[in-house]
N, C-alpha and C positions, 0 to 999 in steps of 0.2 A: 626572386627569380621565378618566371612563369614556367609552369610545367607544360611542355609541349609533347603531345602524343602523336604518333604516326599510325594510321590505319592503312596498311598496304594491301594491294591486290591487283589482279588484272582487270576485274570489273567488266567483263565482256559478255553481257552487260551487267550493270548493277542490278541486284535483285532486292526484294524486300528484306531478305535475310542480311545482306550487306548493309542496307540502310538501318536496320535494327541495331547492328553493331556500332555503326558510325554515330547514331543518335545516343546510344548508351555512353559512348566515349565522350561525346559533346556535353553530356550532363556532368561528367566527372572531371574533365580536364579543361583548363581555361582556353587552350588552343589545340585544335585537332587538325593535323595535316593528313589529308587523304592522298596517298601516293599511288597513282596509277602506274603500275610497273610494266614496263615495255619488255616483255619476255620474248626474245628472238626465237625460242624453241616452239612457241605457240603460233598458231595461224588464226589470228583474231578476226571476228566478223566486223567489229567496229574499229576505226582508227583510234589512236591515242587521243587525238583532238576531239573526236565524237564522244568517246567515253568521258573525257574531262567535262565536256559541255553538259552531257546528261547528268553527271554527278553534281555539277554546280546547280543545275535546275532543281534537282530533287532535294538538295541540302540548303537551298537558298534561305530558308527560315532560320538557319543556325548561323549566327554572325561570327561564331568562333571556329567555323570550319573553312579550311583553305584547301583547294584541290589543285594538285600539281602532278607532273609525271617524273619518272626517273627510269633510267635504263641500266643503271649499275647495280652494285650491291646495296641492298636495303640499309645495311648498317652505315654505309657511306652517306646515303641520303639523310639518315637520322642524325648523323654527326653534323652534316652541312646545315641543317635547319635548327640545330640546337635541341633536338628532342632527347628526352630522358626515358621515354617509354615507347614501346611498340605494342599496339593492341591487336591481338589476333582473335578471330572469331572461331568458336567451336560449335559444330552442329551436333555431333555425336561422339561417342567414345572412339570410334574409328579414326576421327581426325586427330586425336591426341598424340598418337605415336609419331605421325609425320610432323606435327607442330612442335613436338618436343625435340626432334632432330634439328629443326630450323633454329629453335631457341638456343639449343646447346651450341650450335655453330656461331650464332650471333654473340652469345656470351663469351665464346673463345676469342672472337674478333674485337669485342669491346664490352668488358664486364660492367661498365658504368651505365649501360643502357638496359633497362629491365623490360621484360615481356609480361604483359597482362593478358590472360585468357578470359574471354567473355563468351558466355553461352548465349546463343540466339534463342528467340522464342521457340517453343516446341513445335508450333505449326510451320516453322521454316526449317526444321531439322533435316529434311530430305532435300532441300532446295539447293541447286547449283546453277551456275550460268549455263553449263552444258545442257542440263535438262530443259531449262527455259528455252534455249535456242532450238533444241530438237522439237519441242512441242510447238513453238511458234512457226517453225519451218513448215509444219504440216497443218497449219491453220487452227491449232488447238487453242483453247481459252487459257490465257496466262494472266488475266486481269487480277487474280488474287496473289500472284507471284512477284509482280514487278510494279513500280510506279507507272502511272498512265503515260508519262512521257516516254518511258522505255517501251511500253507496249506499242505505242504509235511508231516509234523508231524501228522496232522489230518488224511490224507489219509492212513498213516501207521497204526495209531491206529484203523481205521475202515476197514483195509485191502482192500482199493480201489486202 
């Protein structure tokens, strides 16, 4: 049986921190499903389709990575694709409490699906999509924070 791992997120946009987590998962699991979650409570800069396209571009060198979207519960998506693992990235200790709540709820919904926590590289520990968007909006240099395709897309969105 192939172990399928899901790496979920809104990825608005994908950052080098997200990419670090996806690449680590791709080294460990034979199949990684990047699930672009369509969260109706958020007001995204990029459409789901744009986010999927950007992630596909920056993960194209990983043949075991599949990028899709989901708008329901993560656990339902994981069941649908036959995943046995959810991979969640941690930047700092402050992320752990929130992630533990999500993991506990997912475990209550389906205890057969495990959650693996993966630490991102230290130089990405401060990084979030929100910070990237704010810096990009005001024309700041984000080249060390996101893949070049994302930098180009952000400049286009903000007319820089």
